[in-house]
C-alpha positions as CSV (number, residue, x, y, z in Angstrom):
1,M,0.5,-0.5,-0.2
2,I,3.1,2.5,0.7
3,E,6.4,1.5,-1.1
4,F,10.1,3.9,-0.1
5,Q,12.2,2.4,-3.0
6,H,16.0,4.4,-1.8
7,V,14.2,7.5,-1.3
8,S,15.9,10.8,-0.3
9,K,15.5,13.8,0.2
10,K,17.9,17.1,0.2
11,Y,17.1,20.6,1.2
12,S,20.4,21.6,0.4
13,P,24.0,19.5,0.3
14,D,23.9,20.0,3.9
15,A,20.7,20.2,4.8
16,V,19.7,15.9,4.0
17,A,15.9,15.6,6.0
18,L,16.3,11.3,4.2
19,S,19.0,9.1,3.2
20,D,18.6,5.9,0.9
21,I,15.2,5.0,2.8
22,S,13.5,1.8,1.7
23,L,10.2,0.4,3.7
24,T,6.9,-1.6,2.5
25,L,3.3,-1.2,4.7
26,S,1.1,-3.5,4.0
27,K,-2.7,-3.0,3.6
28,G,-4.5,-3.3,7.2
29,E,-0.8,-2.6,9.0
30,L,-0.2,-0.6,12.5
31,V,3.1,0.3,12.3
32,F,5.2,2.8,14.4
33,L,8.6,5.1,13.2
34,A,10.6,5.7,16.0
35,G,13.4,8.3,17.0
36,P,14.2,11.4,18.4
37,S,13.6,15.3,16.9
38,G,15.0,15.7,13.6
39,A,15.1,11.7,13.1
40,G,13.1,12.5,9.4
41,K,9.9,10.9,10.8
42,S,8.0,14.3,10.1
43,T,9.5,14.6,6.4
44,L,8.8,10.3,5.6
45,L,4.9,11.1,6.6
46,K,4.7,14.6,4.6
47,M,5.6,12.7,1.3
48,I,3.2,10.1,1.7
49,A,0.2,12.7,1.7
50,A,3.0,14.8,-1.5
51,M,4.2,16.6,0.9
52,E,6.7,17.1,0.2
53,R,8.5,15.2,-2.5
54,P,11.7,13.3,-3.1
55,T,14.8,14.7,-4.1
56,S,15.7,11.0,-5.5
57,G,14.3,7.6,-5.0
58,R,10.4,6.8,-6.0
59,V,7.4,6.9,-3.5
60,L,4.2,5.2,-4.2
61,V,0.9,5.2,-2.5
62,N,-1.8,3.4,-4.1
63,G,1.0,2.2,-6.5
64,Q,0.8,6.2,-7.8
65,D,4.6,7.3,-7.9
66,I,4.2,10.6,-5.7
67,G,7.1,12.4,-7.6
68,K,5.3,11.9,-10.8
69,I,1.3,13.4,-8.9
70,K,0.8,16.7,-10.2
71,T,-0.6,19.5,-8.4
72,A,-3.8,19.0,-9.7
73,G,-3.8,15.6,-8.3
74,V,-2.9,15.7,-4.7
75,P,-6.3,16.8,-3.4
76,F,-7.6,13.6,-4.7
77,L,-4.7,11.4,-3.3
78,R,-5.3,12.9,0.3
79,R,-9.0,12.0,0.1
80,N,-7.6,8.2,0.9
81,L,-5.8,9.5,3.6
82,G,-6.5,10.5,7.2
83,L,-3.3,13.2,8.5
84,I,-3.1,13.9,12.2
85,F,-0.1,16.7,13.2
86,Q,0.9,17.9,16.5
87,Q,-0.9,21.4,15.0
88,Q,-4.0,20.2,15.5
89,R,-5.4,23.5,13.4
90,L,-9.1,23.7,14.7
91,L,-10.8,26.8,13.4
92,T,-11.6,28.5,16.9
93,D,-14.6,30.2,15.8
94,R,-16.9,27.7,15.3
95,S,-18.0,24.5,17.3
96,V,-16.3,20.5,17.0
97,L,-18.5,19.5,15.1
98,A,-18.2,22.2,12.8
99,N,-14.5,21.4,12.5
100,V,-15.3,18.3,12.1
101,M,-18.1,18.3,8.9
102,L,-15.4,20.5,7.5
103,P,-13.8,18.3,4.7
104,L,-17.0,16.4,4.2
105,L,-18.2,20.0,2.5
106,V,-15.0,20.4,1.3
107,I,-15.9,17.4,-1.4
108,G,-19.3,18.7,-2.2
109,A,-21.0,16.9,0.8
110,S,-24.4,17.3,1.7
111,K,-24.7,19.6,5.0
112,A,-27.0,17.2,6.3
113,E,-24.5,13.9,5.5
114,A,-22.2,16.1,6.9
115,D,-23.7,16.5,9.9
116,G,-24.3,12.5,10.1
117,R,-21.1,11.3,9.5
118,A,-19.6,14.0,11.5
119,R,-21.3,12.8,14.7
120,A,-20.1,9.3,13.6
121,A,-16.7,10.2,14.3
122,L,-16.8,11.5,17.1
123,D,-18.5,9.5,18.9
124,K,-16.2,6.4,18.0
125,V,-13.2,8.7,19.8
126,G,-16.0,9.3,22.6
127,L,-17.1,13.4,22.1
128,L,-20.0,13.6,20.4
129,E,-21.5,15.1,24.4
130,R,-18.6,17.8,22.6
131,A,-19.4,18.2,20.0
132,L,-21.7,22.1,20.0
133,A,-18.5,23.3,22.1
134,R,-15.5,25.4,20.7
135,P,-12.1,23.4,20.4
136,L,-10.3,25.6,23.4
137,A,-13.5,25.0,25.3
138,L,-11.9,21.1,25.3
139,S,-8.1,20.2,27.0
140,G,-5.4,19.0,24.7
141,G,-6.4,14.9,24.7
142,E,-9.5,16.3,23.8
143,Q,-8.9,18.4,21.3
144,Q,-6.2,16.0,19.9
145,R,-9.1,13.1,19.7
146,V,-11.9,15.9,17.6
147,A,-8.2,16.0,14.7
148,I,-8.8,12.4,14.9
149,A,-12.8,12.6,14.0
150,R,-11.8,15.1,11.6
151,A,-8.7,12.5,9.7
152,I,-11.1,9.9,9.7
153,V,-14.3,11.4,8.6
154,N,-13.3,10.6,4.8
155,R,-13.1,6.9,5.9
156,P,-9.6,6.8,4.8
157,Q,-7.9,3.8,3.9
158,I,-4.6,5.6,5.2
159,I,-4.2,7.2,8.1
160,L,-0.8,9.3,9.2
161,A,-0.5,10.3,12.4
162,D,2.4,12.9,13.1
163,E,3.9,12.3,16.7
164,P,-0.1,12.4,18.4
165,T,0.6,11.7,22.4
166,A,3.2,15.1,22.3
167,N,2.4,17.2,25.2
168,L,-0.7,14.6,26.7
169,D,-0.5,13.3,29.7
170,R,-0.3,9.6,30.3
171,A,-3.9,8.7,30.5
172,S,-5.2,11.6,26.9
173,A,-2.8,9.7,25.7
174,N,-3.9,6.4,26.3
175,Q,-7.3,7.5,24.9
176,V,-5.6,8.5,22.0
177,L,-3.9,5.3,20.6
178,D,-6.9,3.2,21.7
179,A,-8.6,5.3,19.4
180,L,-6.1,4.9,16.1
181,K,-6.0,1.7,17.3
182,A,-9.8,1.4,16.8
183,F,-9.6,2.1,13.1
184,H,-6.7,-0.2,12.5
185,S,-8.7,-3.2,13.7
186,V,-11.2,-2.3,11.0
187,G,-8.7,-2.5,8.5
188,V,-7.4,1.1,8.4
189,T,-3.9,0.9,7.2
190,C,-1.6,3.3,10.5
191,L,1.4,4.8,10.5
192,I,2.1,6.6,13.6
193,S,5.7,8.2,14.3
194,S,6.2,8.4,17.4
195,H,8.9,8.5,20.9
196,D,6.7,7.6,23.5
197,E,8.1,4.3,24.6
198,Q,4.7,3.1,26.1
199,M,3.4,2.9,22.8
200,L,6.6,1.2,21.1
201,D,6.3,-1.2,24.2
202,A,2.2,-1.9,22.3
203,A,3.7,-2.1,18.7
204,A,3.8,-5.0,17.0
205,R,6.0,-3.2,13.7
206,V,8.5,0.2,14.5
207,I,11.0,1.3,11.5
208,H,13.9,3.6,13.9
209,L,15.1,6.5,11.9
210,Q,18.3,8.1,13.3
211,H,20.0,11.5,11.5
212,G,17.5,10.3,8.6
213,Q,18.3,7.0,7.9
214,M,17.0,3.5,8.8
215,V,18.8,2.0,12.0
216,G,16.8,-0.2,12.1
217,E,13.1,-2.8,12.4
218,E,11.9,-4.8,14.9
219,A,8.4,-6.8,14.3
């Protein structure tokens, strides 16, 4: 489902984000990326979403070569992706429900359909009762779960999560991880970057990065 073939990313001769990365993720896998800050985890995730393009090598997502996708094709690629980043970018001037409805409205869903699917997504992350609250009224862990609901409301085939439990307390981090595992359990492919040792201990497969290189893998 996702394949990196000898992928490197250089921003300049002295700024190498990734170096000769080769890996494959099969449909339905739950895989963690581990490594310190600056290891290349975020760059790797952004390449899958065509937010970054490889300097050399090939990134394939569902058979599509990311390096060859034209700008107009990127939104269609991302419809199959659920993106969860540390900065949730929730819109603070509208309700939690409205935030989760937004991706559906953007692609032309009716308001009634968007409302129903957004409520279902919020229910899956345990926040349906906060649907009409504003994001700033929620805790950090609740805001991250709203971000997960927004990411999965399109029913993506792949979830990409970049340090989704960063800066959360243990209880909130566990709730976020449980939500991601629930989607994995119904067949969604999940690739999650983290340096949270407790999350990594529970992982079936961990890919370790350091200084932009793969330095090991545990399965």
